[in-house]
A tleap script that builds the chain and sets N, CA, C and O, in Angstrom:
source leaprc.protein.ff14SB
mol = sequence {
  NMET SER ALA SER SER ARG LEU ALA ALA VAL
  LYS GLN HIE LEU THR PRO MET SER LYS SER
  PRO ILE THR CYS HIE VAL LEU VAL ALA SER
  VAL GLY LYS PRO GLY GLU HIE VAL ARG VAL
  LYS ILE GLU LYS GLU GLY ALA ALA GLY ALA
  PHE SER VAL LEU SER THR ALA GLU THR ASN
  ASP ASP GLY ARG CYS PRO ASN LEU LEU PRO
  SER ASP TYR LYS VAL GLU LYS GLY VAL TYR
  ARG VAL THR PHE GLU THR LYS GLU PHE PHE
  ALA ARG LYS GLY GLU LYS CYS PHE TYR PRO
  TYR VAL GLN ILE VAL PHE GLU ILE GLU HIE
  PRO GLU GLN HIE TYR HIE ILE PRO LEU LEU
  ILE SER PRO TYR SER TYR THR THR TYR ARG
  GLY CSER
}
set mol.1.N position { -11.582 -32.622 -34.222 }
set mol.1.CA position { -11.479 -33.521 -35.362 }
set mol.1.C position { -10.279 -34.442 -35.109 }
set mol.1.O position { -9.190 -33.985 -34.759 }
set mol.2.N position { -10.501 -35.738 -35.292 }
set mol.2.CA position { -9.418 -36.698 -35.073 }
set mol.2.C position { -8.390 -36.632 -36.199 }
set mol.2.O position { -8.655 -36.089 -37.272 }
set mol.3.N position { -7.207 -37.198 -35.931 }
set mol.3.CA position { -6.140 -37.216 -36.944 }
set mol.3.C position { -6.586 -37.959 -38.190 }
set mol.3.O position { -6.277 -37.530 -39.302 }
set mol.4.N position { -7.307 -39.069 -38.032 }
set mol.4.CA position { -7.758 -39.825 -39.203 }
set mol.4.C position { -8.804 -39.050 -39.995 }
set mol.4.O position { -8.838 -39.140 -41.222 }
set mol.5.N position { -9.658 -38.288 -39.310 }
set mol.5.CA position { -10.648 -37.461 -40.002 }
set mol.5.C position { -9.972 -36.353 -40.796 }
set mol.5.O position { -10.362 -36.057 -41.926 }
set mol.6.N position { -8.932 -35.730 -40.183 }
set mol.6.CA position { -8.199 -34.678 -40.889 }
set mol.6.C position { -7.497 -35.240 -42.121 }
set mol.6.O position { -7.490 -34.605 -43.176 }
set mol.7.N position { -6.903 -36.438 -41.990 }
set mol.7.CA position { -6.228 -37.079 -43.123 }
set mol.7.C position { -7.220 -37.385 -44.237 }
set mol.7.O position { -6.921 -37.165 -45.411 }
set mol.8.N position { -8.395 -37.890 -43.880 }
set mol.8.CA position { -9.420 -38.183 -44.887 }
set mol.8.C position { -9.850 -36.907 -45.599 }
set mol.8.O position { -10.056 -36.916 -46.813 }
set mol.9.N position { -9.987 -35.815 -44.860 }
set mol.9.CA position { -10.387 -34.543 -45.468 }
set mol.9.C position { -9.319 -34.039 -46.422 }
set mol.9.O position { -9.634 -33.539 -47.502 }
set mol.10.N position { -8.046 -34.168 -46.028 }
set mol.10.CA position { -6.950 -33.744 -46.907 }
set mol.10.C position { -6.924 -34.591 -48.163 }
set mol.10.O position { -6.777 -34.053 -49.260 }
set mol.11.N position { -7.066 -35.927 -48.029 }
set mol.11.CA position { -7.066 -36.808 -49.203 }
set mol.11.C position { -8.207 -36.470 -50.145 }
set mol.11.O position { -8.027 -36.449 -51.363 }
set mol.12.N position { -9.376 -36.205 -49.586 }
set mol.12.CA position { -10.517 -35.861 -50.431 }
set mol.12.C position { -10.244 -34.567 -51.183 }
set mol.12.O position { -10.595 -34.448 -52.357 }
set mol.13.N position { -9.623 -33.597 -50.520 }
set mol.13.CA position { -9.310 -32.320 -51.160 }
set mol.13.C position { -8.281 -32.493 -52.273 }
set mol.13.O position { -8.363 -31.819 -53.300 }
set mol.14.N position { -7.314 -33.389 -52.081 }
set mol.14.CA position { -6.260 -33.584 -53.070 }
set mol.14.C position { -6.660 -34.498 -54.208 }
set mol.14.O position { -6.077 -34.423 -55.290 }
set mol.15.N position { -7.636 -35.354 -53.992 }
set mol.15.CA position { -8.051 -36.316 -55.005 }
set mol.15.C position { -9.024 -35.664 -55.966 }
set mol.15.O position { -10.046 -35.137 -55.526 }
set mol.16.N position { -8.741 -35.681 -57.284 }
set mol.16.CA position { -9.675 -35.079 -58.229 }
set mol.16.C position { -10.990 -35.857 -58.245 }
set mol.16.O position { -11.001 -37.076 -58.420 }
set mol.17.N position { -12.073 -35.152 -58.064 }
set mol.17.CA position { -13.382 -35.798 -58.009 }
set mol.17.C position { -14.002 -35.912 -59.400 }
set mol.17.O position { -15.033 -36.567 -59.553 }
set mol.18.N position { -13.415 -35.307 -60.397 }
set mol.18.CA position { -14.022 -35.304 -61.718 }
set mol.18.C position { -13.266 -36.210 -62.685 }
set mol.18.O position { -13.126 -35.877 -63.862 }
set mol.19.N position { -12.779 -37.346 -62.201 }
set mol.19.CA position { -12.032 -38.262 -63.050 }
set mol.19.C position { -12.990 -39.113 -63.884 }
set mol.19.O position { -14.061 -39.504 -63.420 }
set mol.20.N position { -12.587 -39.387 -65.102 }
set mol.20.CA position { -13.347 -40.243 -66.007 }
set mol.20.C position { -13.509 -41.640 -65.402 }
set mol.20.O position { -12.612 -42.103 -64.698 }
set mol.21.N position { -14.629 -42.320 -65.657 }
set mol.21.CA position { -14.792 -43.693 -65.160 }
set mol.21.C position { -13.852 -44.693 -65.854 }
set mol.21.O position { -13.608 -45.782 -65.335 }
set mol.22.N position { -13.335 -44.319 -67.016 }
set mol.22.CA position { -12.318 -45.106 -67.717 }
set mol.22.C position { -11.159 -44.157 -67.989 }
set mol.22.O position { -11.339 -43.108 -68.608 }
set mol.23.N position { -9.972 -44.528 -67.525 }
set mol.23.CA position { -8.789 -43.688 -67.723 }
set mol.23.C position { -7.701 -44.512 -68.391 }
set mol.23.O position { -7.795 -45.736 -68.479 }
set mol.24.N position { -6.673 -43.827 -68.859 }
set mol.24.CA position { -5.548 -44.526 -69.474 }
set mol.24.C position { -4.288 -43.708 -69.274 }
set mol.24.O position { -4.338 -42.532 -68.913 }
set mol.25.N position { -3.169 -44.349 -69.513 }
set mol.25.CA position { -1.918 -43.605 -69.535 }
set mol.25.C position { -0.922 -44.317 -70.425 }
set mol.25.O position { -1.053 -45.507 -70.709 }
set mol.26.N position { 0.081 -43.562 -70.863 }
set mol.26.CA position { 1.105 -44.080 -71.764 }
set mol.26.C position { 2.462 -43.848 -71.121 }
set mol.26.O position { 2.768 -42.746 -70.666 }
set mol.27.N position { 3.271 -44.900 -71.087 }
set mol.27.CA position { 4.646 -44.810 -70.618 }
set mol.27.C position { 5.549 -45.297 -71.742 }
set mol.27.O position { 5.335 -46.381 -72.285 }
set mol.28.N position { 6.548 -44.513 -72.092 }
set mol.28.CA position { 7.510 -44.929 -73.105 }
set mol.28.C position { 8.566 -45.749 -72.366 }
set mol.28.O position { 9.498 -45.205 -71.773 }
set mol.29.N position { 8.398 -47.063 -72.415 }
set mol.29.CA position { 9.232 -47.969 -71.634 }
set mol.29.C position { 10.696 -47.922 -72.050 }
set mol.29.O position { 11.584 -48.141 -71.226 }
set mol.30.N position { 10.951 -47.638 -73.318 }
set mol.30.CA position { 12.333 -47.626 -73.815 }
set mol.30.C position { 13.168 -46.497 -73.229 }
set mol.30.O position { 14.397 -46.572 -73.237 }
set mol.31.N position { 12.515 -45.446 -72.718 }
set mol.31.CA position { 13.251 -44.339 -72.121 }
set mol.31.C position { 12.774 -44.024 -70.697 }
set mol.31.O position { 13.333 -43.154 -70.031 }
set mol.32.N position { 11.747 -44.732 -70.241 }
set mol.32.CA position { 11.251 -44.531 -68.884 }
set mol.32.C position { 10.595 -43.188 -68.648 }
set mol.32.O position { 10.699 -42.627 -67.557 }
set mol.33.N position { 9.917 -42.662 -69.666 }
set mol.33.CA position { 9.284 -41.348 -69.548 }
set mol.33.C position { 7.822 -41.436 -69.983 }
set mol.33.O position { 7.446 -42.355 -70.712 }
set mol.34.N position { 6.996 -40.487 -69.540 }
set mol.34.CA position { 5.590 -40.470 -69.938 }
set mol.34.C position { 5.419 -40.225 -71.433 }
set mol.34.O position { 6.215 -39.520 -72.052 }
set mol.35.N position { 4.395 -40.802 -71.991 }
set mol.35.CA position { 4.017 -40.548 -73.383 }
set mol.35.C position { 3.077 -39.359 -73.424 }
set mol.35.O position { 1.856 -39.516 -73.390 }
set mol.36.N position { 3.647 -38.184 -73.496 }
set mol.36.CA position { 2.842 -36.965 -73.426 }
set mol.36.C position { 2.209 -36.633 -74.773 }
set mol.36.O position { 2.814 -36.822 -75.828 }
set mol.37.N position { 0.988 -36.139 -74.712 }
set mol.37.CA position { 0.246 -35.627 -75.867 }
set mol.37.C position { 0.006 -36.693 -76.947 }
set mol.37.O position { 0.134 -36.422 -78.141 }
set mol.38.N position { -0.340 -37.897 -76.508 }
set mol.38.CA position { -0.736 -38.971 -77.420 }
set mol.38.C position { -2.248 -38.868 -77.602 }
set mol.38.O position { -2.999 -38.851 -76.627 }
set mol.39.N position { -2.687 -38.801 -78.854 }
set mol.39.CA position { -4.131 -38.771 -79.118 }
set mol.39.C position { -4.736 -40.134 -78.807 }
set mol.39.O position { -4.173 -41.174 -79.147 }
set mol.40.N position { -5.899 -40.106 -78.151 }
set mol.40.CA position { -6.575 -41.320 -77.696 }
set mol.40.C position { -8.046 -41.235 -78.097 }
set mol.40.O position { -8.668 -40.175 -78.023 }
set mol.41.N position { -8.579 -42.363 -78.516 }
set mol.41.CA position { -10.011 -42.433 -78.870 }
set mol.41.C position { -10.607 -43.621 -78.130 }
set mol.41.O position { -9.981 -44.679 -78.061 }
set mol.42.N position { -11.802 -43.468 -77.579 }
set mol.42.CA position { -12.503 -44.585 -76.947 }
set mol.42.C position { -13.815 -44.818 -77.670 }
set mol.42.O position { -14.545 -43.885 -78.004 }
set mol.43.N position { -14.093 -46.097 -77.901 }
set mol.43.CA position { -15.304 -46.500 -78.620 }
set mol.43.C position { -16.007 -47.618 -77.850 }
set mol.43.O position { -15.394 -48.296 -77.026 }
set mol.44.N position { -17.285 -47.798 -78.126 }
set mol.44.CA position { -18.070 -48.899 -77.549 }
set mol.44.C position { -18.678 -49.704 -78.683 }
set mol.44.O position { -19.169 -49.155 -79.669 }
set mol.45.N position { -18.632 -51.015 -78.519 }
set mol.45.CA position { -19.198 -51.917 -79.522 }
set mol.45.C position { -20.712 -51.960 -79.380 }
set mol.45.O position { -21.246 -52.115 -78.281 }
set mol.46.N position { -21.392 -51.820 -80.511 }
set mol.46.CA position { -22.841 -51.871 -80.525 }
set mol.46.C position { -23.357 -53.276 -80.770 }
set mol.46.O position { -22.575 -54.219 -80.892 }
set mol.47.N position { -24.671 -53.417 -80.842 }
set mol.47.CA position { -25.316 -54.719 -80.998 }
set mol.47.C position { -24.917 -55.409 -82.299 }
set mol.47.O position { -24.838 -56.636 -82.338 }
set mol.48.N position { -24.667 -54.656 -83.352 }
set mol.48.CA position { -24.314 -55.243 -84.647 }
set mol.48.C position { -22.815 -55.510 -84.775 }
set mol.48.O position { -22.353 -55.949 -85.829 }
set mol.49.N position { -22.049 -55.247 -83.706 }
set mol.49.CA position { -20.610 -55.486 -83.748 }
set mol.49.C position { -19.787 -54.302 -84.207 }
set mol.49.O position { -18.557 -54.360 -84.187 }
set mol.50.N position { -20.440 -53.231 -84.621 }
set mol.50.CA position { -19.713 -52.032 -85.049 }
set mol.50.C position { -19.393 -51.172 -83.828 }
set mol.50.O position { -20.163 -51.124 -82.869 }
set mol.51.N position { -18.258 -50.503 -83.877 }
set mol.51.CA position { -17.859 -49.624 -82.785 }
set mol.51.C position { -18.291 -48.197 -83.087 }
set mol.51.O position { -18.227 -47.747 -84.231 }
set mol.52.N position { -18.735 -47.486 -82.047 }
set mol.52.CA position { -19.071 -46.067 -82.196 }
set mol.52.C position { -18.194 -45.260 -81.237 }
set mol.52.O position { -17.944 -45.671 -80.103 }
set mol.53.N position { -17.740 -44.116 -81.714 }
set mol.53.CA position { -16.842 -43.265 -80.938 }
set mol.53.C position { -17.612 -42.618 -79.794 }
set mol.53.O position { -18.666 -42.014 -79.993 }
set mol.54.N position { -17.055 -42.758 -78.582 }
set mol.54.CA position { -17.627 -42.095 -77.413 }
set mol.54.C position { -16.934 -40.764 -77.157 }
set mol.54.O position { -17.569 -39.778 -76.784 }
set mol.55.N position { -15.611 -40.754 -77.365 }
set mol.55.CA position { -14.854 -39.555 -77.047 }
set mol.55.C position { -13.447 -39.653 -77.617 }
set mol.55.O position { -12.945 -40.742 -77.894 }
set mol.56.N position { -12.820 -38.491 -77.787 }
set mol.56.CA position { -11.403 -38.422 -78.118 }
set mol.56.C position { -10.751 -37.498 -77.098 }
set mol.56.O position { -11.386 -36.581 -76.577 }
set mol.57.N position { -9.484 -37.749 -76.822 }
set mol.57.CA position { -8.760 -36.946 -75.838 }
set mol.57.C position { -7.271 -37.026 -76.155 }
set mol.57.O position { -6.874 -37.560 -77.191 }
set mol.58.N position { -6.467 -36.497 -75.265 }
set mol.58.CA position { -5.019 -36.511 -75.428 }
set mol.58.C position { -4.386 -36.674 -74.054 }
set mol.58.O position { -4.853 -36.087 -73.077 }
set mol.59.N position { -3.324 -37.471 -73.977 }
set mol.59.CA position { -2.634 -37.609 -72.696 }
set mol.59.C position { -2.002 -36.280 -72.302 }
set mol.59.O position { -1.647 -35.468 -73.156 }
set mol.60.N position { -1.868 -36.074 -71.004 }
set mol.60.CA position { -1.278 -34.830 -70.511 }
set mol.60.C position { 0.252 -34.937 -70.449 }
set mol.60.O position { 0.826 -35.899 -70.958 }
set mol.61.N position { 0.901 -33.967 -69.835 }
set mol.61.CA position { 2.364 -33.959 -69.756 }
set mol.61.C position { 2.922 -35.152 -68.980 }
set mol.61.O position { 4.086 -35.517 -69.146 }
set mol.62.N position { 2.081 -35.757 -68.130 }
set mol.62.CA position { 2.497 -36.919 -67.350 }
set mol.62.C position { 2.092 -38.225 -68.043 }
set mol.62.O position { 2.218 -39.299 -67.455 }
set mol.63.N position { 1.609 -38.141 -69.285 }
set mol.63.CA position { 1.221 -39.323 -70.037 }
set mol.63.C position { -0.126 -39.895 -69.636 }
set mol.63.O position { -0.495 -40.985 -70.073 }
set mol.64.N position { -0.856 -39.175 -68.816 }
set mol.64.CA position { -2.144 -39.680 -68.315 }
set mol.64.C position { -3.307 -38.988 -69.008 }
set mol.64.O position { -3.196 -37.863 -69.497 }
set mol.65.N position { -4.421 -39.699 -69.032 }
set mol.65.CA position { -5.627 -39.160 -69.650 }
set mol.65.C position { -6.791 -39.320 -68.671 }
set mol.65.O position { -7.593 -40.244 -68.804 }
set mol.66.N position { -6.883 -38.419 -67.685 }
set mol.66.CA position { -7.944 -38.528 -66.685 }
set mol.66.C position { -9.308 -38.071 -67.186 }
set mol.66.O position { -10.311 -38.255 -66.496 }
set mol.67.N position { -9.359 -37.480 -68.372 }
set mol.67.CA position { -10.618 -36.948 -68.913 }
set mol.67.C position { -11.031 -37.669 -70.197 }
set mol.67.O position { -11.590 -37.053 -71.105 }
set mol.68.N position { -10.758 -38.962 -70.269 }
set mol.68.CA position { -11.110 -39.729 -71.474 }
set mol.68.C position { -12.615 -39.684 -71.729 }
set mol.68.O position { -13.054 -39.570 -72.873 }
set mol.69.N position { -13.390 -39.773 -70.671 }
set mol.69.CA position { -14.845 -39.629 -70.737 }
set mol.69.C position { -15.259 -38.590 -69.699 }
set mol.69.O position { -14.521 -38.361 -68.741 }
set mol.70.N position { -16.404 -37.965 -69.862 }
set mol.70.CA position { -16.871 -37.056 -68.807 }
set mol.70.C position { -17.050 -37.831 -67.495 }
set mol.70.O position { -17.406 -39.009 -67.511 }
set mol.71.N position { -16.804 -37.169 -66.369 }
set mol.71.CA position { -16.881 -37.848 -65.068 }
set mol.71.C position { -18.272 -38.405 -64.788 }
set mol.71.O position { -18.408 -39.366 -64.030 }
set mol.72.N position { -19.308 -37.817 -65.387 }
set mol.72.CA position { -20.667 -38.288 -65.145 }
set mol.72.C position { -21.144 -39.287 -66.213 }
set mol.72.O position { -22.322 -39.644 -66.244 }
set mol.73.N position { -20.226 -39.740 -67.092 }
set mol.73.CA position { -20.604 -40.700 -68.128 }
set mol.73.C position { -21.051 -42.006 -67.470 }
set mol.73.O position { -20.375 -42.517 -66.577 }
set mol.74.N position { -22.177 -42.541 -67.907 }
set mol.74.CA position { -22.737 -43.782 -67.362 }
set mol.74.C position { -22.176 -44.962 -68.143 }
set mol.74.O position { -22.641 -45.273 -69.240 }
set mol.75.N position { -21.162 -45.622 -67.562 }
set mol.75.CA position { -20.561 -46.794 -68.196 }
set mol.75.C position { -21.563 -47.947 -68.143 }
set mol.75.O position { -22.232 -48.164 -67.134 }
set mol.76.N position { -21.648 -48.675 -69.248 }
set mol.76.CA position { -22.522 -49.846 -69.322 }
set mol.76.C position { -21.674 -51.078 -69.570 }
set mol.76.O position { -20.532 -50.981 -70.019 }
set mol.77.N position { -22.243 -52.239 -69.273 }
set mol.77.CA position { -21.567 -53.490 -69.613 }
set mol.77.C position { -21.358 -53.521 -71.118 }
set mol.77.O position { -22.174 -52.999 -71.877 }
set mol.78.N position { -20.258 -54.139 -71.547 }
set mol.78.CA position { -20.023 -54.260 -72.974 }
set mol.78.C position { -18.553 -54.261 -73.320 }
set mol.78.O position { -17.680 -54.261 -72.453 }
set mol.79.N position { -18.309 -54.262 -74.623 }
set mol.79.CA position { -16.949 -54.285 -75.159 }
set mol.79.C position { -16.573 -52.877 -75.600 }
set mol.79.O position { -17.332 -52.204 -76.297 }
set mol.80.N position { -15.390 -52.446 -75.182 }
set mol.80.CA position { -14.879 -51.116 -75.487 }
set mol.80.C position { -13.541 -51.252 -76.203 }
set mol.80.O position { -12.875 -52.283 -76.111 }
set mol.81.N position { -13.159 -50.203 -76.912 }
set mol.81.CA position { -11.876 -50.192 -77.615 }
set mol.81.C position { -11.233 -48.814 -77.428 }
set mol.81.O position { -11.862 -47.780 -77.650 }
set mol.82.N position { -9.966 -48.831 -77.016 }
set mol.82.CA position { -9.190 -47.600 -76.899 }
set mol.82.C position { -8.102 -47.648 -77.959 }
set mol.82.O position { -7.394 -48.648 -78.081 }
set mol.83.N position { -7.967 -46.573 -78.728 }
set mol.83.CA position { -6.947 -46.467 -79.768 }
set mol.83.C position { -5.970 -45.360 -79.403 }
set mol.83.O position { -6.370 -44.229 -79.127 }
set mol.84.N position { -4.692 -45.696 -79.406 }
set mol.84.CA position { -3.614 -44.750 -79.127 }
set mol.84.C position { -2.879 -44.467 -80.436 }
set mol.84.O position { -2.468 -45.405 -81.119 }
set mol.85.N position { -2.708 -43.207 -80.796 }
set mol.85.CA position { -2.044 -42.813 -82.038 }
set mol.85.C position { -0.527 -42.750 -81.814 }
set mol.85.O position { 0.031 -41.672 -81.605 }
set mol.86.N position { 0.123 -43.897 -81.859 }
set mol.86.CA position { 1.545 -44.004 -81.522 }
set mol.86.C position { 2.469 -43.480 -82.626 }
set mol.86.O position { 3.536 -42.944 -82.327 }
set mol.87.N position { 2.083 -43.623 -83.876 }
set mol.87.CA position { 2.948 -43.139 -84.959 }
set mol.87.C position { 3.148 -41.632 -84.863 }
set mol.87.O position { 4.269 -41.141 -84.990 }
set mol.88.N position { 2.057 -40.896 -84.637 }
set mol.88.CA position { 2.144 -39.438 -84.479 }
set mol.88.C position { 3.089 -39.080 -83.330 }
set mol.88.O position { 3.907 -38.168 -83.451 }
set mol.89.N position { 2.968 -39.805 -82.215 }
set mol.89.CA position { 3.801 -39.533 -81.051 }
set mol.89.C position { 5.282 -39.701 -81.385 }
set mol.89.O position { 6.087 -38.806 -81.127 }
set mol.90.N position { 5.638 -40.853 -81.961 }
set mol.90.CA position { 7.046 -41.106 -82.265 }
set mol.90.C position { 7.568 -40.180 -83.368 }
set mol.90.O position { 8.738 -39.799 -83.344 }
set mol.91.N position { 6.718 -39.814 -84.332 }
set mol.91.CA position { 7.136 -38.893 -85.393 }
set mol.91.C position { 7.530 -37.534 -84.800 }
set mol.91.O position { 8.502 -36.925 -85.245 }
set mol.92.N position { 6.781 -37.060 -83.803 }
set mol.92.CA position { 7.137 -35.795 -83.137 }
set mol.92.C position { 8.492 -35.896 -82.450 }
set mol.92.O position { 9.171 -34.886 -82.265 }
set mol.93.N position { 8.888 -37.096 -82.073 }
set mol.93.CA position { 10.183 -37.320 -81.420 }
set mol.93.C position { 11.294 -37.572 -82.445 }
set mol.93.O position { 12.459 -37.737 -82.084 }
set mol.94.N position { 10.913 -37.600 -83.738 }
set mol.94.CA position { 11.888 -37.871 -84.784 }
set mol.94.C position { 12.243 -39.340 -84.895 }
set mol.94.O position { 13.314 -39.690 -85.391 }
set mol.95.N position { 11.346 -40.200 -84.434 }
set mol.95.CA position { 11.586 -41.643 -84.457 }
set mol.95.C position { 10.552 -42.345 -85.331 }
set mol.95.O position { 9.403 -41.913 -85.428 }
set mol.96.N position { 10.973 -43.415 -85.953 }
set mol.96.CA position { 10.043 -44.288 -86.665 }
set mol.96.C position { 9.523 -45.320 -85.676 }
set mol.96.O position { 10.156 -45.591 -84.655 }
set mol.97.N position { 8.372 -45.889 -85.985 }
set mol.97.CA position { 7.849 -46.961 -85.141 }
set mol.97.C position { 7.182 -48.000 -86.027 }
set mol.97.O position { 6.790 -47.715 -87.158 }
set mol.98.N position { 7.062 -49.189 -85.502 }
set mol.98.CA position { 6.485 -50.302 -86.247 }
set mol.98.C position { 4.957 -50.288 -86.197 }
set mol.98.O position { 4.299 -50.672 -87.163 }
set mol.99.N position { 4.401 -49.851 -85.086 }
set mol.99.CA position { 2.948 -49.854 -84.899 }
set mol.99.C position { 2.410 -48.432 -85.039 }
set mol.99.O position { 2.668 -47.599 -84.170 }
set mol.100.N position { 1.664 -48.129 -86.113 }
set mol.100.CA position { 1.157 -46.773 -86.307 }
set mol.100.C position { 0.106 -46.381 -85.262 }
set mol.100.O position { -0.068 -45.200 -84.962 }
set mol.101.N position { -0.572 -47.352 -84.727 }
set mol.101.CA position { -1.512 -47.126 -83.627 }
set mol.101.C position { -1.646 -48.430 -82.858 }
set mol.101.O position { -1.338 -49.508 -83.366 }
set mol.102.N position { -2.110 -48.307 -81.625 }
set mol.102.CA position { -2.342 -49.474 -80.778 }
set mol.102.C position { -3.797 -49.442 -80.367 }
set mol.102.O position { -4.287 -48.437 -79.851 }
set mol.103.N position { -4.491 -50.557 -80.599 }
set mol.103.CA position { -5.882 -50.671 -80.169 }
set mol.103.C position { -5.963 -51.723 -79.071 }
set mol.103.O position { -5.460 -52.837 -79.215 }
set mol.104.N position { -6.597 -51.349 -77.987 }
set mol.104.CA position { -6.808 -52.262 -76.867 }
set mol.104.C position { -8.307 -52.455 -76.717 }
set mol.104.O position { -9.049 -51.505 -76.467 }
set mol.105.N position { -8.737 -53.697 -76.873 }
set mol.105.CA position { -10.147 -54.040 -76.754 }
set mol.105.C position { -10.329 -54.735 -75.407 }
set mol.105.O position { -9.574 -55.646 -75.066 }
set mol.106.N position { -11.322 -54.306 -74.652 }
set mol.106.CA position { -11.560 -54.888 -73.326 }
set mol.106.C position { -13.059 -54.941 -73.052 }
set mol.106.O position { -13.850 -54.238 -73.682 }
set mol.107.N position { -13.428 -55.791 -72.098 }
set mol.107.CA position { -14.836 -55.978 -71.768 }
set mol.107.C position { -15.103 -55.514 -70.349 }
set mol.107.O position { -14.364 -55.842 -69.422 }
set mol.108.N position { -16.169 -54.747 -70.196 }
set mol.108.CA position { -16.591 -54.279 -68.876 }
set mol.108.C position { -17.776 -55.124 -68.429 }
set mol.108.O position { -18.824 -55.163 -69.074 }
set mol.109.N position { -17.572 -55.794 -67.308 }
set mol.109.CA position { -18.646 -56.603 -66.723 }
set mol.109.C position { -19.228 -55.954 -65.465 }
set mol.109.O position { -20.353 -56.255 -65.067 }
set mol.110.N position { -18.448 -55.057 -64.840 }
set mol.110.CA position { -18.873 -54.405 -63.603 }
set mol.110.C position { -18.774 -52.888 -63.781 }
set mol.110.O position { -17.767 -52.285 -63.412 }
set mol.111.N position { -19.817 -52.271 -64.345 }
set mol.111.CA position { -19.763 -50.843 -64.668 }
set mol.111.C position { -19.524 -49.931 -63.473 }
set mol.111.O position { -19.111 -48.786 -63.655 }
set mol.112.N position { -19.770 -50.399 -62.276 }
set mol.112.CA position { -19.563 -49.565 -61.093 }
set mol.112.C position { -18.078 -49.422 -60.727 }
set mol.112.O position { -17.720 -48.560 -59.924 }
set mol.113.N position { -17.227 -50.252 -61.308 }
set mol.113.CA position { -15.799 -50.189 -61.030 }
set mol.113.C position { -15.113 -49.165 -61.929 }
set mol.113.O position { -15.623 -48.806 -62.991 }
set mol.114.N position { -13.959 -48.707 -61.486 }
set mol.114.CA position { -13.131 -47.836 -62.315 }
set mol.114.C position { -12.239 -48.718 -63.186 }
set mol.114.O position { -11.718 -49.727 -62.712 }
set mol.115.N position { -12.059 -48.349 -64.448 }
set mol.115.CA position { -11.213 -49.109 -65.370 }
set mol.115.C position { -10.072 -48.212 -65.826 }
set mol.115.O position { -10.287 -47.090 -66.286 }
set mol.116.N position { -8.843 -48.732 -65.689 }
set mol.116.CA position { -7.649 -47.986 -66.076 }
set mol.116.C position { -6.864 -48.835 -67.066 }
set mol.116.O position { -6.556 -49.994 -66.791 }
set mol.117.N position { -6.537 -48.252 -68.227 }
set mol.117.CA position { -5.866 -48.962 -69.309 }
set mol.117.C position { -4.478 -48.356 -69.523 }
set mol.117.O position { -4.353 -47.339 -70.204 }
set mol.118.N position { -3.440 -48.962 -68.954 }
set mol.118.CA position { -2.080 -48.466 -69.186 }
set mol.118.C position { -1.504 -49.053 -70.479 }
set mol.118.O position { -1.798 -50.191 -70.843 }
set mol.119.N position { -0.693 -48.268 -71.153 }
set mol.119.CA position { 0.000 -48.718 -72.361 }
set mol.119.C position { 1.480 -48.405 -72.191 }
set mol.119.O position { 1.851 -47.251 -71.973 }
set mol.120.N position { 2.316 -49.413 -72.289 }
set mol.120.CA position { 3.768 -49.241 -72.269 }
set mol.120.C position { 4.238 -49.437 -73.696 }
set mol.120.O position { 3.981 -50.477 -74.303 }
set mol.121.N position { 4.935 -48.429 -74.241 }
set mol.121.CA position { 5.330 -48.488 -75.645 }
set mol.121.C position { 6.827 -48.278 -75.809 }
set mol.121.O position { 7.509 -47.729 -74.944 }
set mol.122.N position { 7.300 -48.734 -76.945 }
set mol.122.CA position { 8.614 -48.396 -77.479 }
set mol.122.C position { 8.409 -48.385 -78.987 }
set mol.122.O position { 7.341 -48.784 -79.452 }
set mol.123.N position { 9.382 -47.948 -79.762 }
set mol.123.CA position { 9.141 -47.880 -81.207 }
set mol.123.C position { 8.790 -49.235 -81.850 }
set mol.123.O position { 8.165 -49.263 -82.911 }
set mol.124.N position { 9.181 -50.351 -81.227 }
set mol.124.CA position { 8.950 -51.654 -81.852 }
set mol.124.C position { 8.255 -52.663 -80.955 }
set mol.124.O position { 8.299 -53.864 -81.220 }
set mol.125.N position { 7.607 -52.182 -79.886 }
set mol.125.CA position { 6.844 -53.105 -79.044 }
set mol.125.C position { 5.841 -52.327 -78.205 }
set mol.125.O position { 5.939 -51.108 -78.062 }
set mol.126.N position { 4.882 -53.050 -77.657 }
set mol.126.CA position { 3.960 -52.473 -76.677 }
set mol.126.C position { 3.394 -53.575 -75.800 }
set mol.126.O position { 3.383 -54.747 -76.177 }
set mol.127.N position { 2.928 -53.181 -74.629 }
set mol.127.CA position { 2.263 -54.096 -73.714 }
set mol.127.C position { 1.226 -53.325 -72.928 }
set mol.127.O position { 1.280 -52.098 -72.853 }
set mol.128.N position { 0.283 -54.040 -72.342 }
set mol.128.CA position { -0.771 -53.418 -71.566 }
set mol.128.C position { -1.214 -54.382 -70.483 }
set mol.128.O position { -0.838 -55.555 -70.487 }
set mol.129.N position { -2.010 -53.883 -69.564 }
set mol.129.CA position { -2.571 -54.686 -68.486 }
set mol.129.C position { -3.739 -53.915 -67.895 }
set mol.129.O position { -3.913 -52.732 -68.189 }
set mol.130.N position { -4.542 -54.571 -67.067 }
set mol.130.CA position { -5.615 -53.841 -66.388 }
set mol.130.C position { -5.022 -53.161 -65.182 }
set mol.130.O position { -4.547 -53.822 -64.259 }
set mol.131.N position { -5.047 -51.863 -65.185 }
set mol.131.CA position { -4.508 -51.089 -64.084 }
set mol.131.C position { -5.553 -50.877 -62.997 }
set mol.131.O position { -6.664 -51.405 -63.060 }
set mol.132.N position { -5.174 -50.108 -62.023 }
set mol.132.CA position { -6.102 -49.837 -60.908 }
set mol.132.C position { -6.315 -48.337 -60.767 }
set mol.132.O position { -7.060 -47.899 -59.890 }
savepdb mol mol.pdb
quit
């Protein structure tokens, strides 16, 4: 077995194969630490414009949510919304915050791609971007 083949085998073994097709994570930018145990909800917009809940989850100790959807979930084109329960998170830390929750609405045009939604928060601000 060549060195590159062995490296590929090791990477495959270390890489979780059961990751959700849409993932997210939370970073508390004001302190540079993961947003652990933040409740997250993902919804999909229907034909009438109403959103329906696909799943709920919680970020792990590293602020990541690799199981937002089941790994075999068939993502379709459309508009999705992820809601992060930020007030609950900051309340557990003994802090007040301005935004009780953060909703990120995004559109999927290429369902075969992986979509990652990062959220950077502080008690009085937030930002997001399309991650990889």
